C-alpha positions as CSV (number, residue, x, y, z in Angstrom):
1,X,35.5,13.6,-154.4
2,X,33.8,16.7,-152.9
3,X,30.0,16.4,-152.4
4,X,27.2,18.8,-151.4
5,X,25.7,18.0,-148.1
6,X,21.9,17.7,-147.7
7,X,19.8,20.2,-145.6
8,X,19.5,17.5,-142.9
9,X,23.3,17.1,-142.9
10,X,23.8,20.8,-142.5
11,X,21.5,21.3,-139.8
12,X,22.7,18.4,-137.9
13,X,26.3,19.7,-138.1
14,X,25.2,23.0,-136.9
15,X,23.4,21.5,-133.9
16,X,26.4,19.5,-133.1
17,X,28.8,22.3,-133.2
18,X,26.3,24.5,-131.2
19,X,26.1,21.9,-128.6
20,X,29.8,21.6,-128.4
21,X,30.2,25.4,-128.0
22,X,27.9,25.4,-125.0
23,X,29.9,22.8,-123.1
24,X,31.7,24.5,-120.2
25,X,35.6,24.1,-120.2
26,X,37.0,21.4,-117.9
27,X,38.3,22.5,-114.6
28,X,40.3,20.9,-111.8
29,X,38.2,19.2,-109.0
30,X,39.3,21.9,-106.5
31,X,38.1,24.6,-108.8
32,X,34.9,22.9,-109.5
33,X,34.5,22.6,-105.7
34,X,34.8,26.3,-105.3
35,X,32.3,26.9,-107.9
36,X,29.7,24.6,-106.4
37,X,30.3,26.2,-102.9
38,X,29.6,29.7,-104.0
39,X,26.6,28.7,-106.1
40,X,25.2,26.8,-103.0
41,X,25.6,29.9,-101.0
42,X,23.7,31.9,-103.8
43,X,20.9,29.1,-104.0
44,X,20.5,29.2,-100.3
45,X,20.3,33.1,-100.3
46,X,17.6,33.2,-102.9
47,X,15.6,30.5,-101.2
48,X,15.6,32.5,-98.1
49,X,14.4,35.6,-99.7
50,X,11.6,33.7,-101.5
51,X,12.7,34.2,-105.0
52,X,14.9,31.3,-106.5
53,X,14.9,32.8,-110.0
54,X,16.5,36.1,-109.2
55,X,18.7,37.3,-112.0
56,X,22.0,38.5,-110.3
57,X,22.2,42.3,-110.9
58,X,24.7,44.3,-109.3
59,X,22.2,45.2,-106.4
60,X,21.3,41.6,-105.7
61,X,24.9,40.4,-105.8
62,X,25.8,43.3,-103.3
63,X,23.1,42.1,-101.0
64,X,24.2,38.5,-101.3
65,X,27.8,39.5,-100.5
66,X,26.6,41.5,-97.5
67,X,24.9,38.3,-96.3
68,X,28.1,36.4,-96.6
69,X,30.0,38.8,-94.6
70,X,27.4,38.7,-91.8
71,X,26.9,35.1,-91.7
72,X,30.5,33.5,-92.4
73,X,33.6,33.7,-90.4
74,X,36.9,34.3,-92.1
75,X,40.1,32.2,-91.9
76,X,42.2,34.7,-90.1
77,X,39.7,37.0,-88.7
78,X,36.0,37.2,-87.4
79,X,34.9,38.1,-90.9
80,X,35.8,37.2,-94.4
81,X,38.5,39.3,-95.8
82,X,38.4,41.7,-98.6
83,X,40.8,39.5,-100.7
84,X,38.6,36.5,-100.1
85,X,35.4,38.4,-101.1
86,X,37.0,39.8,-104.3
87,X,37.9,36.2,-105.2
88,X,34.3,35.1,-104.4
89,X,32.9,37.8,-106.8
90,X,34.9,36.6,-109.8
91,X,34.3,32.9,-108.9
92,X,30.5,33.5,-108.6
93,X,30.3,35.4,-112.1
94,X,32.3,32.4,-113.7
95,X,30.4,29.8,-111.8
96,X,27.1,31.4,-112.7
97,X,27.7,31.6,-116.3
98,X,28.9,27.8,-116.4
99,X,25.7,26.8,-114.5
100,X,23.2,28.9,-116.2
101,X,24.6,30.2,-119.4
102,X,24.0,33.7,-118.3
103,X,27.0,36.1,-118.2
104,X,27.5,38.7,-115.5
105,X,29.3,41.7,-117.2
106,X,32.7,42.8,-116.3
107,X,31.2,46.2,-115.4
108,X,29.0,44.5,-112.7
109,X,31.9,42.5,-111.3
110,X,33.9,45.6,-111.1
111,X,31.1,47.6,-109.5
112,X,30.7,45.1,-106.8
113,X,34.4,44.8,-106.2
114,X,34.7,48.5,-105.7
115,X,31.7,48.5,-103.4
116,X,33.4,45.7,-101.3
117,X,36.6,47.7,-101.0
118,X,34.7,50.9,-99.9
119,X,31.2,50.7,-98.6
120,X,31.3,47.1,-97.2
121,X,34.7,47.5,-95.8
122,X,33.7,50.5,-93.9
123,X,30.4,49.1,-92.7
124,X,32.0,45.9,-91.2
125,X,35.6,46.9,-90.8
126,X,36.8,44.3,-93.3
127,X,40.5,43.4,-93.2
128,X,43.1,43.4,-95.9
129,X,45.4,41.1,-93.9
130,X,46.5,38.1,-96.0
131,X,46.9,34.6,-94.6
132,X,50.6,33.7,-94.1
133,X,51.8,31.3,-96.8
134,X,55.4,30.3,-96.1
135,X,57.6,29.2,-98.8
136,X,59.7,25.9,-99.0
137,X,63.1,26.8,-97.9
138,X,66.5,25.0,-97.8
139,X,65.7,23.2,-94.7
140,X,62.4,21.8,-96.0
141,X,64.4,20.6,-99.1
142,X,67.1,19.0,-97.0
143,X,64.7,17.0,-94.9
144,X,62.8,15.7,-98.0
145,X,66.0,14.8,-99.8
146,X,67.6,13.3,-96.7
147,X,64.6,11.0,-96.4
148,X,64.6,10.2,-100.2
149,X,68.2,9.1,-100.3
150,X,68.9,7.8,-96.9
151,X,65.7,6.8,-95.1
152,X,63.2,5.9,-97.8
153,X,62.9,2.1,-97.8
154,X,60.3,1.9,-100.7
155,X,61.4,-0.6,-103.5
156,X,60.9,1.3,-106.7
157,X,60.2,-0.7,-109.8
158,X,62.6,1.6,-111.6
159,X,65.3,3.2,-109.5
160,X,65.3,6.1,-111.8
161,X,62.1,7.2,-110.1
162,X,64.0,8.2,-107.1
163,X,66.2,10.5,-109.2
164,X,63.1,12.0,-110.9
165,X,61.5,12.5,-107.5
166,X,64.5,14.3,-106.3
167,X,64.4,16.6,-109.5
168,X,60.7,17.2,-108.8
169,X,61.4,18.4,-105.4
170,X,64.3,20.7,-106.5
171,X,61.9,22.2,-109.2
172,X,59.1,22.8,-106.6
173,X,61.6,24.4,-104.2
174,X,63.3,26.6,-106.8
175,X,59.8,27.7,-108.0
176,X,58.8,28.8,-104.5
177,X,56.1,26.3,-104.0
178,X,54.5,26.4,-100.6
179,X,55.4,23.4,-98.2
180,X,51.6,22.5,-98.1
181,X,51.6,22.0,-101.8
182,X,54.2,19.4,-101.5
183,X,54.3,17.9,-98.0
184,X,50.8,17.9,-96.3
185,X,48.5,18.3,-99.3
186,X,46.8,21.3,-98.4
187,X,47.5,23.4,-101.4
188,X,43.6,23.8,-101.9
189,X,42.3,24.4,-98.3
190,X,40.1,21.6,-96.8
191,X,40.4,19.5,-100.0
192,X,43.4,17.3,-99.2
193,X,44.4,17.9,-102.9
194,X,47.8,19.2,-103.8
195,X,50.4,18.8,-106.5
196,X,50.5,15.2,-107.4
197,X,52.2,12.9,-109.9
198,X,49.4,13.4,-112.4
199,X,50.0,17.2,-112.5
200,X,53.7,16.6,-113.6
201,X,54.7,15.0,-116.9
202,X,58.1,14.2,-115.4
203,X,56.9,11.2,-113.2
204,X,54.6,8.3,-113.8
205,X,52.9,6.3,-111.1
206,X,53.6,3.1,-113.1
207,X,57.2,3.6,-112.6
208,X,57.1,3.9,-108.8
């Protein structure tokens, strides 16, 4: 039977829905780590200039990124690459909104990105060279399958797990996953996190 809600019930429901709407979406641990890293850089920057409550306008973000270029070394060069900085811009905008509930507009993100690719690039000679990311090839797959079927002495609770792992490896190879995402767990640099059983619905740790 339908009943009319009281004013208190209506307001309580509104507050609950409003609270749920403000909760940031869930992210994988490596992504959250990236958000925390860029926000820590921003917090340190604002502390050093003596104004920790700065609203990140385009000018302030440009100054912030110029500081990053001057003080941080890149992975494959003396300075951070253009690609890395462009990723950082988007990451910063997303992380800042998640942390403080204040949105940095797309136009500001684009303005800063264009500035990085022109003025900042020319001022510091920033590179567009990308880090080499070799793909898993036939030889990598042969080594993994050879070990799985011939050398692996692990006693699986259910032998079908071995078949599932073989299929898993084939899928990774055929989808051009990098060896680091499968073999040495460096899909997310410096995190020691990679594709794991929990990512795939094909396998279950309880079966191994």
